[in-house]
Kinemage of the C-alpha trace (Angstrom):
@kinemage 1
@onewidth
@group {chain A} dominant
@subgroup {mainchain}
@vectorlist {calphas} color= white
{ca unk a 1} P 0.000 0.000 0.000
{ca unk a 2} L 1.516 3.368 -0.981
{ca unk a 3} L 2.445 5.922 1.638
{ca unk a 4} L 0.144 8.906 1.919
{ca unk a 5} L 1.502 12.389 2.644
{ca unk a 6} L -0.219 15.612 3.620
{ca unk a 7} L 1.526 18.669 2.154
{ca unk a 8} L 0.846 22.036 3.775
{ca unk a 9} L 1.001 25.031 1.460
{ca unk a 10} L -0.670 28.441 1.230
{ca unk a 11} L -0.825 31.524 -0.954
{ca unk a 12} L 2.651 32.496 -2.142
{ca unk a 13} L 4.309 29.291 -1.058
{ca unk a 14} L 7.758 29.133 -2.674
{ca unk a 15} L 7.167 27.618 -6.111
{ca unk a 16} L 10.085 25.149 -6.074
{ca unk a 17} L 9.401 24.170 -2.467
{ca unk a 18} L 5.898 23.047 -3.390
{ca unk a 19} L 6.205 21.858 -7.001
{ca unk a 20} L 9.443 19.888 -6.747
{ca unk a 21} L 8.694 17.747 -3.665
{ca unk a 22} L 5.078 17.263 -4.763
{ca unk a 23} L 6.125 15.917 -8.166
{ca unk a 24} L 9.108 13.991 -6.765
{ca unk a 25} L 6.944 12.179 -4.215
{ca unk a 26} L 4.350 11.353 -6.868
{ca unk a 27} L 7.118 9.978 -9.111
{ca unk a 28} L 8.051 7.318 -6.534
{ca unk a 29} L 4.452 6.237 -5.934
{ca unk a 30} L 3.597 8.284 -2.848
{ca unk a 31} L 0.023 9.610 -2.660
{ca unk a 32} L 0.209 13.334 -1.851
{ca unk a 33} L -2.692 15.494 -0.743
{ca unk a 34} L -2.125 19.241 -0.732
{ca unk a 35} L -4.046 21.579 1.516
{ca unk a 36} L -4.097 25.265 2.359
{ca unk a 37} L -6.211 27.258 4.819
{ca unk a 38} L -9.633 28.206 3.476
{ca unk a 39} L -9.103 26.318 0.198
{ca unk a 40} L -11.111 23.482 -1.286
{ca unk a 41} L -10.223 20.533 -3.476
{ca unk a 42} L -9.856 21.633 -7.096
{ca unk a 43} L -8.797 25.182 -6.311
{ca unk a 44} L -5.311 26.515 -6.921
{ca unk a 45} L -3.059 28.884 -5.024
{ca unk a 46} L -0.477 31.374 -6.312
{ca unk a 47} L 3.197 30.591 -5.786
{ca unk a 48} L 6.252 32.828 -5.704
{ca unk a 49} L 9.785 32.216 -6.935
{ca unk a 50} L 12.506 33.382 -4.569
{ca unk a 51} L 15.950 33.977 -5.989
{ca unk a 52} L 19.101 35.768 -4.916
{ca unk a 53} L 20.222 38.468 -7.323
{ca unk a 54} L 22.847 40.316 -5.268
{ca unk a 55} L 20.647 42.050 -2.712
{ca unk a 56} L 20.667 41.392 1.044
{ca unk a 57} L 17.652 39.117 0.737
{ca unk a 58} L 15.847 37.245 -2.009
{ca unk a 59} L 13.798 38.782 -4.811
{ca unk a 60} L 10.255 37.487 -5.258
{ca unk a 61} L 8.511 36.986 -8.598
{ca unk a 62} L 5.232 35.312 -9.569
{ca unk a 63} L 5.361 31.542 -9.931
{ca unk a 64} L 2.874 28.921 -11.137
{ca unk a 65} L -0.601 28.078 -9.864
{ca unk a 66} L -0.396 25.096 -7.492
{ca unk a 67} L -3.268 22.585 -7.151
{ca unk a 68} L -5.120 21.907 -3.910
{ca unk a 69} L -6.236 18.273 -3.729
{ca unk a 70} L -8.178 18.120 -0.444
{ca unk a 71} L -10.606 20.441 1.346
{ca unk a 72} L -8.840 22.132 4.243
{ca unk a 73} L -11.720 21.474 6.636
{ca unk a 74} L -12.099 17.821 5.632
{ca unk a 75} L -8.505 16.555 5.733
{ca unk a 76} L -8.006 14.071 8.576
{ca unk a 77} L -4.350 13.868 9.687
{ca unk a 78} L -4.948 10.309 10.909
{ca unk a 79} L -5.250 9.245 7.243
{ca unk a 80} L -1.631 10.223 6.487
{ca unk a 81} L 1.789 8.670 7.060
{ca unk a 82} L 3.668 11.971 7.110
{ca unk a 83} L 3.535 15.754 6.828
{ca unk a 84} L 5.503 17.953 4.421
{ca unk a 85} L 5.565 21.719 5.097
{ca unk a 86} L 6.681 23.899 2.190
{ca unk a 87} L 8.281 27.318 2.673
{ca unk a 88} L 8.033 30.727 1.084
{ca unk a 89} L 5.815 33.511 2.383
{ca unk a 90} L 2.871 31.215 3.159
{ca unk a 91} L 4.101 29.981 6.579
{ca unk a 92} L 4.110 33.494 8.044
{ca unk a 93} L 0.307 33.431 7.918
{ca unk a 94} L -0.575 29.702 7.800
{ca unk a 95} L 1.034 29.417 11.253
{ca unk a 96} L -1.697 31.736 12.553
{ca unk a 97} L -4.381 29.179 11.692
{ca unk a 98} L -5.421 27.070 14.704
{ca unk a 99} L -6.182 24.004 12.567
{ca unk a 100} L -2.739 24.157 10.898
{ca unk a 101} L -1.154 24.050 14.352
{ca unk a 102} L -3.401 21.170 15.467
{ca unk a 103} L -2.508 19.149 12.362
{ca unk a 104} L 1.195 19.827 12.899
{ca unk a 105} L 1.046 18.851 16.566
{ca unk a 106} L -0.729 15.598 15.659
{ca unk a 107} L 2.245 14.424 13.577
{ca unk a 108} L 4.653 15.140 16.427
{ca unk a 109} L 2.413 13.549 19.067
{ca unk a 110} L 2.160 10.369 16.970
{ca unk a 111} L 5.842 10.465 15.973
{ca unk a 112} L 5.005 10.333 12.266
{ca unk a 113} L 7.593 11.727 9.809
{ca unk a 114} L 7.615 15.490 9.263
{ca unk a 115} L 9.630 17.397 6.654
{ca unk a 116} L 9.843 21.190 6.668
{ca unk a 117} L 11.906 23.434 4.422
{ca unk a 118} L 13.044 27.049 4.552
{ca unk a 119} L 10.359 29.275 6.123
{ca unk a 120} L 8.111 26.214 6.603
{ca unk a 121} L 9.835 25.874 9.965
{ca unk a 122} L 7.822 28.926 11.114
{ca unk a 123} L 4.816 26.600 11.362
{ca unk a 124} L 6.813 24.355 13.707
{ca unk a 125} L 7.845 27.268 15.927
{ca unk a 126} L 4.241 28.432 16.264
{ca unk a 127} L 3.077 24.870 16.988
{ca unk a 128} L 5.570 24.739 19.883
{ca unk a 129} L 6.995 21.348 18.884
{ca unk a 130} L 10.702 22.226 18.797
{ca unk a 131} L 11.783 22.032 22.433
{ca unk a 132} L 14.984 19.997 22.563
{ca unk a 133} L 15.087 19.505 18.771
{ca unk a 134} L 18.011 20.249 16.460
{ca unk a 135} L 17.078 21.506 13.019
{ca unk a 136} L 17.853 23.964 10.272
{ca unk a 137} L 15.941 26.604 8.327
{ca unk a 138} L 16.503 29.650 6.181
{ca unk a 139} L 18.960 31.828 8.093
{ca unk a 140} L 16.322 34.481 8.954
{ca unk a 141} L 14.274 31.803 10.761
{ca unk a 142} L 17.210 30.629 12.891
{ca unk a 143} L 16.416 32.992 15.806
{ca unk a 144} L 12.793 31.783 15.795
{ca unk a 145} L 13.978 28.199 16.313
{ca unk a 146} L 16.085 29.243 19.287
{ca unk a 147} L 13.184 31.233 20.791
{ca unk a 148} L 10.963 28.150 20.376
{ca unk a 149} L 13.364 25.981 22.407
{ca unk a 150} L 15.201 24.300 19.552
{ca unk a 151} L 18.796 24.327 18.394
{ca unk a 152} L 19.404 25.894 14.992
{ca unk a 153} L 22.162 24.541 12.735
{ca unk a 154} L 23.385 26.915 10.044
{ca unk a 155} L 24.264 24.500 7.237
{ca unk a 156} L 24.705 24.849 3.460
{ca unk a 157} L 21.432 25.183 1.553
{ca unk a 158} L 21.884 21.823 -0.180
{ca unk a 159} L 21.935 19.802 3.038
{ca unk a 160} L 19.372 18.539 5.569
{ca unk a 161} L 19.223 17.826 9.306
{ca unk a 162} L 17.399 14.826 10.802
{ca unk a 163} L 16.278 14.733 14.441
{ca unk a 164} L 14.006 11.809 15.267
{ca unk a 165} L 10.885 12.030 13.083
{ca unk a 166} L 11.821 15.507 11.780
{ca unk a 167} L 13.889 16.409 8.720
{ca unk a 168} L 14.590 20.020 7.728
{ca unk a 169} L 16.537 21.872 5.046
{ca unk a 170} L 17.392 25.586 4.656
{ca unk a 171} L 16.079 26.087 1.114
{ca unk a 172} L 15.122 24.478 -2.194
{ca unk a 173} L 18.700 23.511 -3.168
{ca unk a 174} L 18.291 20.928 -0.381
{ca unk a 175} L 15.515 18.977 -2.120
{ca unk a 176} L 17.674 15.916 -2.852
{ca unk a 177} L 18.839 15.779 0.778
{ca unk a 178} L 15.496 16.445 2.497
{ca unk a 179} L 13.557 14.101 0.217
{ca unk a 180} L 16.103 11.295 0.642
{ca unk a 181} L 15.848 11.590 4.441
{ca unk a 182} L 12.053 11.949 4.375
{ca unk a 183} L 11.802 8.753 2.318
{ca unk a 184} L 14.027 7.014 4.884
{ca unk a 185} L 11.774 8.184 7.731
{ca unk a 186} L 8.767 6.840 5.813
{ca unk a 187} L 10.481 3.468 5.326
{ca unk a 188} L 10.741 3.924 1.575
{ca unk a 189} L 13.882 2.489 -0.017
{ca unk a 190} L 14.874 3.513 -3.519
{ca unk a 191} L 17.694 1.595 -5.148
{ca unk a 192} L 19.786 2.914 -8.004
{ca unk a 193} L 20.573 1.235 -11.277
């Protein structure tokens, strides 16, 4: 039976941080449901592309429309084997939604695998699930991790950190690393040629 993942997104989620893991998980046979606050199955959300062009922070441009596959109010976290939290601007407001925090806490309380990338870690800080955890995030989120009782590791953007059921990466260059570790946490083994 294929693994089933719940992917949390929201308006202006980082395009790569939603599209790439969504398609990568589908490509290895994982069922992925995407949800966003106040959205219903069949709707789409706007994404944003974040790129560094020489300024002190990233530049944001319009990305693709990203599909929502399950009604926000109807998704039951008990039906899923893991949670994937994408980054971008979305987490700064999705973390304010009580149901988002309840869903997130459920995966930690049941010790099911959780992956979070870049600013997606803001959902974890608001859910208060980081006490005693070691993780990474986009550098601007590092202080939030510390304030939430976790230990922040400043690592290269193409790497990931695993702590128990949690795997995190600083940004989309870390997709190969975070997905590999997330698959391991899910018990999925992929062998090469």
